N, C-alpha and C positions, 0 to 999 in steps of 0.2 A: 749617231751617238759617238762621242769621242772616246778615246782609250781610257781616260781617267774615270769616266762615268761607268763604262763597262766593268772595269776592275772593281769599282765601288759596288755595283750591282751584284757581281759574282761573290764578292767577299761578304756582303750582307746576307746573301742567300745561304752561303756555307755556314755562317754564324747562326742564323735562324734554324737551320736544319740540325746543327749540333745542339743548340739550346732545346729544341723540341724533343730530341732523343733523351737528353739529360732530364728534362722536365717530366717526360713520360715515365722514366725509371723511378724518379722520386715520388711521383703520384701513385704508381703501382705499389711502392713500398708503404706509403701512407695508407692506401686502401687496405692493405693486408692487415694493418693494425686496428682497423675499424671493427666495430661489432658486426658479426655475421660476414666477415670477409669483405666488407665494403659494398655489399649488394644494394644498399639503399643510397649510394652516392650517385649524384647526378653530375655528369661532367660537362658543365657549361663552358669550361675553358677550351674545349675542342671546337666550339663555334667561332673562336677567334684564331686559334692556332692552325687548324687545317686550312682554312681559306688563305691565311697569310703564307703558309708554306707553298701551297698550290700556286698562288699568284706569283710568288717570287721565282719558283722553278719554271713556270710558264714564260715569264718575262726573260729569264736567263736563257732558256732554250731558244726563244724567238730571236734574241740578240745574237746568239751563237750561230744559228743556222740561217739568219736573214741574208738574202742575196743583196749585194751592193748595187 
């Protein structure tokens, strides 16, 4: 993988991690304003967000520690 692709992969990984942290903060705020403290809320967004973050981190670590 050439240098530009690695930089793009790492930058996308960092952006997605930051986005997921901000997203989680705002969802927690939204759940707090729901009746009963958001106990009835089903978080289906996590079925997309967690696999995406895990995949990007795994790919970035693989590229970072891959032997040439």
